[in-house]
All heavy atoms as an XYZ file, in Angstrom:
683
protein
N       0.819     -1.197      0.000
C       0.000      0.000      0.000
C       0.859      1.255      0.000
O       0.528      2.226     -0.668
C      -0.946      0.003      1.196
C      -2.101     -0.971      1.035
O      -2.381     -1.375     -0.107
O      -2.707     -1.336      2.058
N       1.944      1.238      0.777
C       2.783      2.443      0.840
C       3.432      2.735     -0.519
O       3.563      3.892     -0.913
C       3.833      2.325      1.933
O       4.712      1.260      1.674
N       3.838      1.692     -1.243
C       4.402      1.904     -2.577
C       3.344      2.437     -3.541
O       3.628      3.319     -4.357
C       4.994      0.612     -3.128
C       6.287      0.125     -2.499
C       6.660     -1.240     -3.068
C       7.409      1.116     -2.711
N       2.155      1.901     -3.450
C       1.064      2.362     -4.317
C       0.788      3.837     -4.070
O       0.635      4.611     -5.017
C      -0.198      1.548     -4.060
S      -0.062     -0.173     -4.556
N       0.736      4.220     -2.808
C       0.485      5.619     -2.474
C       1.631      6.513     -2.922
O       1.413      7.597     -3.454
C       0.248      5.774     -0.976
C      -1.046      5.136     -0.531
O      -1.993      5.017     -1.308
N      -1.094      4.706      0.717
N       2.849      6.051     -2.722
C       4.021      6.853     -3.071
C       4.079      7.135     -4.572
O       4.417      8.235     -4.998
C       5.287      6.143     -2.620
C       6.563      6.915     -2.910
C       7.786      6.210     -2.360
C       9.029      7.031     -2.669
N      10.215      6.467     -2.039
N       3.769      6.124     -5.379
C       3.874      6.262     -6.828
C       2.525      6.502     -7.518
O       2.448      6.530     -8.741
C       4.574      5.033     -7.419
C       5.999      4.939     -6.940
C       6.380      3.964     -6.025
C       6.958      5.846     -7.370
C       7.685      3.898     -5.562
C       8.264      5.779     -6.912
C       8.624      4.809     -6.009
O       9.912      4.746     -5.554
N       1.468      6.657     -6.721
C       0.130      6.961     -7.237
C      -0.324      5.926     -8.270
O      -0.782      6.264     -9.361
C       0.089      8.373     -7.832
C       0.597      9.419     -6.897
N      -0.094      9.796     -5.768
C       1.753     10.134     -6.893
C       0.597     10.709     -5.127
N       1.737     10.933     -5.781
N      -0.170      4.649     -7.910
C      -0.586      3.551     -8.777
C      -1.533      2.633     -8.025
O      -1.464      2.523     -6.803
C       0.633      2.732     -9.219
C       1.707      3.443    -10.024
C       2.933      2.558    -10.152
C       1.177      3.806    -11.390
N      -2.365      1.929     -8.747
C      -3.200      0.916     -8.116
C      -2.324     -0.295     -7.807
O      -1.266     -0.489     -8.414
C      -4.348      0.503     -9.037
O      -3.847     -0.215    -10.152
N      -2.759     -1.113     -6.871
C      -1.989     -2.297     -6.484
C      -1.792     -3.235     -7.671
O      -0.688     -3.728     -7.906
C      -2.678     -3.028     -5.336
N      -2.832     -3.461     -8.441
C      -2.708     -4.395     -9.565
C      -1.751     -3.852    -10.628
O      -0.966     -4.611    -11.202
C      -4.069     -4.706    -10.179
O      -4.681     -3.532    -10.663
N      -1.787     -2.556    -10.872
C      -0.883     -1.966    -11.861
C       0.564     -2.046    -11.372
O       1.456     -2.390    -12.148
C      -1.273     -0.512    -12.141
C      -0.464      0.119    -13.222
N      -0.602     -0.229    -14.551
C       0.510      1.065    -13.176
C       0.239      0.478    -15.276
N       0.931      1.279    -14.467
N       0.787     -1.735    -10.108
C       2.139     -1.804     -9.546
C       2.682     -3.234     -9.608
O       3.829     -3.446    -10.022
C       2.155     -1.302     -8.103
C       3.503     -1.350     -7.411
C       4.478     -0.373     -8.047
C       3.353     -1.062     -5.931
N       1.876     -4.196     -9.247
C       2.299     -5.598     -9.272
C       2.663     -6.017    -10.696
O       3.692     -6.658    -10.918
C       1.191     -6.501     -8.674
C       1.113     -6.280     -7.164
C       1.428     -7.970     -9.011
C      -0.121     -6.867     -6.521
N       1.831     -5.658    -11.642
C       2.090     -6.001    -13.049
C       3.366     -5.327    -13.546
O       4.211     -5.966    -14.183
C       0.892     -5.608    -13.916
C       1.121     -5.855    -15.368
N       1.127     -7.122    -15.914
C       1.368     -5.010    -16.388
C       1.379     -7.041    -17.204
N       1.532     -5.757    -17.520
N       3.522     -4.045    -13.269
C       4.715     -3.303    -13.723
C       5.984     -3.850    -13.081
O       7.008     -3.994    -13.741
C       4.586     -1.814    -13.395
C       3.504     -1.091    -14.133
C       3.926     -0.702    -15.483
N       5.149      0.092    -15.372
C       5.561      0.952    -16.238
N       4.854      1.165    -17.296
N       6.684      1.613    -16.072
N       5.912     -4.173    -11.797
C       7.079     -4.698    -11.086
C       7.542     -5.996    -11.726
O       8.727     -6.175    -12.003
C       6.752     -4.922     -9.607
C       7.953     -5.260     -8.774
C       8.694     -4.269     -8.172
C       8.360     -6.580     -8.596
C       9.803     -4.563     -7.411
C       9.472     -6.892     -7.842
C      10.192     -5.876     -7.246
N       6.601     -6.899    -11.986
C       6.963     -8.183    -12.587
C       7.482     -8.011    -14.009
O       8.415     -8.693    -14.419
C       5.794     -9.158    -12.565
C       6.205    -10.536    -13.044
C       5.255    -11.599    -12.638
C       5.842    -12.941    -13.025
N       5.129    -14.042    -12.468
N       6.912     -7.088    -14.753
C       7.377     -6.832    -16.119
C       8.820     -6.340    -16.117
O       9.643     -6.790    -16.917
C       6.475     -5.786    -16.812
O       5.143     -6.297    -16.852
C       6.952     -5.487    -18.215
N       9.144     -5.455    -15.202
C      10.482     -4.860    -15.151
C      11.510     -5.816    -14.555
O      12.616     -5.964    -15.072
C      10.453     -3.537    -14.351
C      11.854     -3.017    -14.096
C       9.634     -2.496    -15.088
N      11.146     -6.502    -13.463
C      12.131     -7.329    -12.742
C      12.114     -8.797    -13.137
O      13.092     -9.508    -12.920
C      11.901     -7.253    -11.220
O      10.622     -7.828    -10.909
C      11.970     -5.830    -10.716
N      10.984     -9.270    -13.643
C      10.855    -10.685    -13.985
C      10.412    -11.561    -12.828
O      10.262    -12.766    -12.982
N      10.228    -10.953    -11.650
C       9.747    -11.708    -10.479
C       8.610    -10.936     -9.823
O       8.501     -9.719     -9.978
C      10.873    -11.978     -9.446
C      11.951    -12.856    -10.021
C      11.453    -10.689     -8.903
N       7.800    -11.648     -9.060
C       6.701    -10.989     -8.349
C       7.246    -10.173     -7.175
O       8.375    -10.388     -6.711
C       5.707    -12.022     -7.827
O       6.289    -12.771     -6.777
N       6.437     -9.246     -6.710
C       6.824     -8.431     -5.553
C       7.103     -9.329     -4.354
O       8.107     -9.149     -3.655
C       5.727     -7.399     -5.219
C       6.044     -6.659     -3.932
C       5.529     -6.422     -6.359
N       6.240    -10.284     -4.117
C       6.413    -11.172     -2.956
C       7.684    -12.003     -3.077
O       8.406    -12.191     -2.097
C       5.189    -12.079     -2.773
C       3.938    -11.311     -2.393
S       4.139    -10.237     -0.947
C       4.381    -11.439      0.338
N       7.990    -12.484     -4.268
C       9.217    -13.254     -4.454
C      10.439    -12.373     -4.221
O      11.403    -12.792     -3.587
C       9.258    -13.882     -5.849
C      10.423    -14.789     -6.054
N      10.473    -16.057     -5.509
C      11.599    -14.611     -6.707
C      11.628    -16.607     -5.839
N      12.328    -15.739     -6.567
N      10.380    -11.154     -4.707
C      11.480    -10.213     -4.501
C      11.686     -9.934     -3.017
O      12.814     -9.951     -2.518
C      11.194     -8.905     -5.251
C      12.253     -7.865     -5.025
C      13.463     -7.927     -5.697
C      12.046     -6.825     -4.130
C      14.455     -6.980     -5.479
C      13.017     -5.867     -3.914
C      14.222     -5.953     -4.584
O      15.195     -5.013     -4.357
N      10.603     -9.698     -2.286
C      10.714     -9.455     -0.846
C      11.279    -10.671     -0.115
O      12.107    -10.542      0.792
C       9.356     -9.075     -0.259
C       8.820     -7.717     -0.677
C       7.401     -7.520     -0.153
C       9.728     -6.603     -0.184
N      10.849    -11.858     -0.544
C      11.363    -13.082      0.058
C      12.868    -13.196     -0.172
O      13.627    -13.524      0.729
C      10.632    -14.303     -0.500
C      11.100    -15.618      0.074
C      10.244    -16.804     -0.337
C      10.063    -16.959     -1.803
N       9.448    -18.237     -2.193
N      13.314    -12.891     -1.400
C      14.743    -12.935     -1.711
C      15.523    -11.924     -0.862
O      16.611    -12.235     -0.377
C      14.976    -12.649     -3.194
C      14.547    -13.772     -4.097
C      14.699    -13.401     -5.574
O      14.501    -12.262     -5.979
N      15.052    -14.393     -6.375
N      14.971    -10.741     -0.684
C      15.628     -9.722      0.151
C      15.754    -10.196      1.593
O      16.800    -10.028      2.219
C      14.860     -8.409      0.103
S      14.961     -7.557     -1.476
N      14.705    -10.795      2.114
C      14.725    -11.290      3.498
C      15.738    -12.425      3.659
O      16.462    -12.484      4.651
C      13.339    -11.758      3.907
C      12.369    -10.634      4.084
C      10.982    -11.144      4.411
N      10.103    -10.023      4.673
C       8.791    -10.087      4.623
N       8.205    -11.244      4.326
N       8.063     -9.037      4.869
N      15.800    -13.318      2.690
C      16.761    -14.429      2.759
C      18.188    -13.899      2.655
O      19.083    -14.351      3.375
C      16.471    -15.476      1.663
C      15.138    -16.177      1.927
C      17.596    -16.490      1.550
C      15.058    -16.984      3.224
N      18.426    -12.931      1.794
C      19.759    -12.337      1.664
C      20.189    -11.697      2.981
O      21.318    -11.875      3.434
C      19.783    -11.293      0.526
O      19.453    -11.959     -0.690
C      21.131    -10.626      0.403
N      19.285    -10.962      3.605
C      19.578    -10.349      4.898
C      19.854    -11.428      5.952
O      20.783    -11.295      6.756
C      18.401     -9.474      5.334
C      18.627     -8.763      6.645
C      17.451     -7.873      6.996
C      17.676     -7.195      8.329
N      16.532     -6.358      8.722
N      19.077    -12.494      5.930
C      19.268    -13.582      6.890
C      20.631    -14.248      6.700
O      21.306    -14.573      7.682
C      18.156    -14.620      6.746
N      21.060    -14.431      5.456
C      22.374    -15.033      5.195
C      23.490    -14.197      5.808
O      24.418    -14.741      6.420
C      22.612    -15.168      3.694
C      21.841    -16.264      3.025
C      22.157    -16.227      1.535
C      21.484    -17.292      0.760
N      21.807    -17.215     -0.679
N      23.403    -12.892      5.639
C      24.420    -11.999      6.205
C      24.431    -12.127      7.725
O      25.489    -12.242      8.349
C      24.166    -10.531      5.776
C      25.055     -9.571      6.531
C      24.343    -10.386      4.275
N      23.261    -12.137      8.326
C      23.155    -12.233      9.784
C      23.625    -13.596     10.290
O      24.276    -13.671     11.335
C      21.726    -11.951     10.230
C      21.278    -10.552      9.922
S      19.529    -10.348     10.230
C      19.597     -9.098     11.484
N      23.299    -14.647      9.555
C      23.737    -15.982      9.962
C      25.256    -16.100      9.902
O      25.874    -16.727     10.764
C      23.101    -17.058      9.068
C      21.630    -17.342      9.308
C      21.046    -18.133      8.140
C      21.431    -18.087     10.615
N      25.854    -15.487      8.918
C      27.310    -15.556      8.757
C      28.033    -14.807      9.871
O      29.124    -15.204     10.280
C      27.716    -15.000      7.400
N      27.428    -13.749     10.382
C      28.067    -12.965     11.439
C      28.014    -13.655     12.798
O      28.844    -13.394     13.649
C      27.425    -11.582     11.542
C      27.764    -10.697     10.371
C      27.172     -9.328     10.563
C      27.521     -8.431      9.398
N      26.924     -7.107      9.539
N      27.023    -14.501     12.995
C      26.884    -15.307     14.202
C      26.673    -14.493     15.475
O      26.928    -14.959     16.570
C      28.120    -16.208     14.360
C      27.782    -17.626     14.682
C      29.018    -18.469     14.800
C      28.622    -19.839     15.270
N      29.741    -20.683     15.528
N      26.231    -13.250     15.343
C      26.008    -12.410     16.515
C      24.627    -12.626     17.131
O      24.428    -12.373     18.310
C      26.171    -10.932     16.141
C      27.576    -10.596     15.699
C      27.682     -9.216     15.082
O      26.666     -8.507     14.988
O      28.799     -8.864     14.698
N      23.691    -13.081     16.331
C      22.316    -13.255     16.782
C      21.915    -14.715     16.713
O      22.446    -15.479     15.915
C      21.362    -12.448     15.890
C      21.580    -10.942     15.827
C      20.683    -10.331     14.757
C      21.304    -10.302     17.170
N      20.947    -15.077     17.542
C      20.391    -16.422     17.458
C      19.518    -16.503     16.213
O      19.095    -15.474     15.657
C      19.534    -16.765     18.685
O      18.363    -15.927     18.675
C      20.313    -16.575     19.983
N      19.212    -17.706     15.807
C      18.347    -17.879     14.634
C      16.962    -17.291     14.901
O      16.374    -16.660     14.023
C      18.284    -19.358     14.196
C      19.659    -19.770     13.659
C      17.201    -19.569     13.144
C      19.785    -21.209     13.229
N      16.453    -17.437     16.117
C      15.140    -16.861     16.440
C      15.158    -15.336     16.335
O      14.181    -14.735     15.886
C      14.677    -17.289     17.827
C      14.160    -18.710     17.842
O      13.636    -19.193     16.845
N      14.313    -19.381     18.961
N      16.239    -14.698     16.730
C      16.350    -13.243     16.590
C      16.386    -12.849     15.118
O      15.787    -11.852     14.716
C      17.598    -12.732     17.317
C      17.493    -12.836     18.835
C      18.814    -12.572     19.541
O      19.882    -12.936     19.001
O      18.761    -11.991     20.637
N      17.090    -13.645     14.325
C      17.168    -13.395     12.884
C      15.792    -13.539     12.243
O      15.410    -12.740     11.390
C      18.206    -14.322     12.224
C      19.608    -13.957     12.716
C      18.122    -14.257     10.701
C      20.684    -14.952     12.355
N      15.041    -14.548     12.665
C      13.684    -14.769     12.150
C      12.853    -13.496     12.305
O      12.230    -13.023     11.354
C      13.004    -15.949     12.883
C      11.517    -16.011     12.590
C      13.671    -17.260     12.530
N      12.888    -12.922     13.489
C      12.084    -11.735     13.770
C      12.606    -10.506     13.016
O      11.832     -9.734     12.457
C      12.057    -11.447     15.278
C      11.349    -12.505     16.078
S       9.644    -12.700     15.485
C       9.366    -14.408     15.807
N      13.911    -10.330     12.978
C      14.484     -9.152     12.326
C      14.315     -9.181     10.808
O      14.351     -8.133     10.163
C      15.954     -8.982     12.702
C      16.126     -8.524     14.122
C      17.518     -8.032     14.407
O      18.278     -7.682     13.528
N      17.857     -8.018     15.696
N      14.162    -10.362     10.245
C      14.002    -10.476      8.793
C      12.539    -10.524      8.368
O      12.238    -10.663      7.185
C      14.760    -11.707      8.281
S      16.546    -11.504      8.402
N      11.626    -10.420      9.322
C      10.216    -10.295      8.988
C       9.460    -11.587      8.747
O       8.398    -11.560      8.129
N       9.992    -12.706      9.213
C       9.263    -13.971      9.075
C       8.322    -14.148     10.260
O       8.599    -13.675     11.360
C      10.239    -15.144      8.986
C      10.969    -15.195      7.672
C      12.179    -14.547      7.507
C      10.429    -15.862      6.589
C      12.850    -14.575      6.290
C      11.082    -15.894      5.367
C      12.297    -15.250      5.220
N       7.240    -14.858     10.037
C       6.222    -15.002     11.074
C       6.638    -15.948     12.195
O       6.254    -15.749     13.341
C       4.901    -15.471     10.457
O       5.082    -16.709      9.783
N       7.407    -16.968     11.858
C       7.870    -17.905     12.879
C       9.067    -18.696     12.363
O       9.421    -18.624     11.187
C       6.746    -18.848     13.324
C       6.153    -19.645     12.180
O       6.912    -20.356     11.488
O       4.929    -19.556     11.966
N       9.669    -19.460     13.260
C      10.894    -20.204     12.953
C      10.675    -21.246     11.862
O      11.509    -21.394     10.960
C      11.434    -20.856     14.228
C      12.781    -21.461     14.060
N      12.977    -22.710     13.514
C      14.011    -20.989     14.362
C      14.272    -22.978     13.490
N      14.922    -21.941     13.993
N       9.558    -21.960     11.925
C       9.334    -23.021     10.927
C       9.121    -22.441      9.528
O       9.622    -22.991      8.542
C       8.166    -23.924     11.332
O       6.976    -23.198     11.391
N       8.416    -21.325      9.434
C       8.224    -20.660      8.148
C       9.571    -20.199      7.592
O       9.868    -20.385      6.413
C       7.268    -19.467      8.322
C       7.031    -18.711      7.040
O       7.092    -19.258      5.947
N       6.756    -17.428      7.168
N      10.396    -19.619      8.442
C      11.723    -19.170      8.031
C      12.567    -20.353      7.551
O      13.177    -20.292      6.481
C      12.419    -18.460      9.192
C      13.871    -18.176      8.946
C      14.266    -17.265      7.976
C      14.850    -18.809      9.685
C      15.617    -16.995      7.746
C      16.192    -18.544      9.471
C      16.575    -17.639      8.500
N      12.608    -21.413      8.324
C      13.431    -22.578      7.975
C      12.995    -23.197      6.656
O      13.827    -23.540      5.812
C      13.376    -23.626      9.078
O      14.006    -23.136     10.235
N      11.691    -23.323      6.474
C      11.150    -23.899      5.238
C      11.496    -23.012      4.038
O      11.983    -23.496      3.006
C       9.631    -24.078      5.362
C       8.976    -24.707      4.167
C       7.466    -24.926      4.365
N       6.748    -23.742      4.820
C       6.329    -23.531      6.075
N       6.529    -24.445      7.013
N       5.688    -22.427      6.410
N      11.292    -21.720      4.170
C      11.585    -20.780      3.085
C      13.074    -20.748      2.783
O      13.484    -20.768      1.622
C      11.090    -19.365      3.454
O       9.691    -19.422      3.719
C      11.367    -18.379      2.348
N      13.896    -20.718      3.821
C      15.348    -20.681      3.650
C      15.832    -21.918      2.913
O      16.617    -21.830      1.976
C      16.042    -20.565      5.016
C      17.501    -20.230      4.922
C      17.927    -18.916      4.989
C      18.460    -21.221      4.770
C      19.275    -18.586      4.900
C      19.801    -20.916      4.682
C      20.218    -19.599      4.747
N      15.316    -23.087      3.301
C      15.738    -24.327      2.656
C      15.281    -24.383      1.197
O      16.021    -24.846      0.325
C      15.230    -25.551      3.410
C      15.810    -26.837      2.875
C      15.607    -28.001      3.788
C      16.330    -29.208      3.207
N      16.239    -30.358      4.076
N      14.084    -23.887      0.911
C      13.602    -23.846     -0.480
C      14.500    -22.966     -1.337
O      14.801    -23.302     -2.480
C      12.175    -23.303     -0.531
C      11.127    -24.265     -0.067
C       9.755    -23.599      0.026
O       9.622    -22.379     -0.030
N       8.723    -24.424      0.196
N      14.928    -21.845     -0.800
C      15.727    -20.884     -1.564
C      17.204    -21.264     -1.648
O      17.847    -21.008     -2.658
C      15.600    -19.481     -0.955
C      14.228    -18.878     -1.081
C      13.832    -18.585     -2.517
O      14.651    -18.008     -3.250
O      12.696    -18.935     -2.896
N      17.742    -21.859     -0.576
C      19.195    -22.092     -0.495
C      19.605    -23.559     -0.579
O      20.786    -23.855     -0.758
C      19.730    -21.502      0.809
S      19.381    -19.755      0.998
N      18.653    -24.452     -0.397
C      18.971    -25.877     -0.472
C      19.505    -26.478      0.817
O      19.752    -27.677      0.886
N      19.702    -25.650      1.835
C      20.148    -26.117      3.152
C      19.388    -25.346      4.223
O      18.818    -24.293      3.948
C      21.679    -25.939      3.358
C      22.093    -24.475      3.184
C      22.468    -26.840      2.425
C      23.564    -24.198      3.481
N      19.400    -25.881      5.450
C      18.718    -25.204      6.546
C      19.556    -24.028      7.039
O      20.762    -23.961      6.777
C      18.484    -26.169      7.719
O      19.754    -26.531      8.277
C      17.701    -27.406      7.296
N      18.951    -23.105      7.783
C      19.719    -21.997      8.342
C      20.875    -22.476      9.233
O      21.971    -21.912      9.185
C      18.692    -21.213      9.155
C      17.389    -21.528      8.507
C      17.516    -22.946      8.036
N      20.648    -23.512     10.009
C      21.715    -24.045     10.866
C      22.859    -24.614     10.041
O      24.035    -24.394     10.359
C      21.169    -25.140     11.793
O      20.184    -24.610     12.646
N      22.537    -25.324      8.985
C      23.568    -25.858      8.099
C      24.340    -24.734      7.412
O      25.560    -24.804      7.273
C      22.946    -26.789      7.046
C      22.423    -28.077      7.598
C      21.573    -28.840      6.582
O      20.939    -28.252      5.700
N      21.551    -30.162      6.722
N      23.637    -23.690      7.018
C      24.290    -22.523      6.407
C      25.282    -21.909      7.389
O      26.411    -21.616      7.033
C      23.238    -21.488      5.998
C      23.837    -20.259      5.350
C      24.024    -20.214      3.981
C      24.207    -19.164      6.121
C      24.579    -19.081      3.380
C      24.763    -18.032      5.531
C      24.947    -17.994      4.156
N      24.831    -21.713      8.626
C      25.688    -21.105      9.649
C      26.931    -21.965      9.879
O      28.037    -21.451      9.987
C      24.907    -20.923     10.933
C      25.731    -20.341     12.066
C      24.902    -19.902     13.213
N      24.612    -18.475     13.038
C      23.845    -17.785     13.856
N      23.240    -18.359     14.871
N      23.661    -16.498     13.651
N      26.774    -23.279      9.963
C      27.911    -24.177     10.172
C      28.845    -24.163      8.976
O      30.067    -24.143      9.135
C      27.430    -25.607     10.416
C      26.756    -25.807     11.748
C      26.110    -27.169     11.885
O      26.000    -27.923     10.894
N      25.678    -27.515     13.090
N      28.311    -24.168      7.782
C      29.106    -24.231      6.563
C      29.915    -22.967      6.329
O      31.037    -23.018      5.863
C      28.204    -24.496      5.360
C      28.991    -24.695      4.072
C      28.099    -25.059      2.913
N      27.537    -26.407      3.101
C      26.635    -26.955      2.308
N      26.191    -26.286      1.269
N      26.186    -28.155      2.529
N      29.348    -21.833      6.649
C      29.999    -20.569      6.314
C      30.690    -19.903      7.500
O      31.088    -18.740      7.413
C      29.003    -19.621      5.646
C      28.591    -20.179      4.309
C      27.411    -20.892      4.151
C      29.426    -20.045      3.207
C      27.059    -21.436      2.915
C      29.082    -20.590      1.981
C      27.907    -21.268      1.851
O      27.566    -21.811      0.634
N      30.866    -20.639      8.573
C      31.617    -20.115      9.719
C      32.805    -20.992     10.006
O      32.872    -22.121      9.864
C      30.723    -20.010     10.956
C      29.819    -18.796     10.865
O      30.295    -17.684     10.706
N      28.534    -19.004     10.968
């Protein structure tokens, strides 16, 4: 809604334009951004996985783990072990 208001577009028009320009849906793009942020946080090892879940905007740990594994092929814990 905030993007629609900022650019004075309807939600359906913004969604269509975003996908046309980027090749991915808005939701997929946001998911990729959240996973990228989570990877950086996991690599730093300063926060627990539960803290990362909340800071990256996921609703709960299981949703985060499932999404992370779909996108990266490994669990968040495996990522942390592999890259540390």
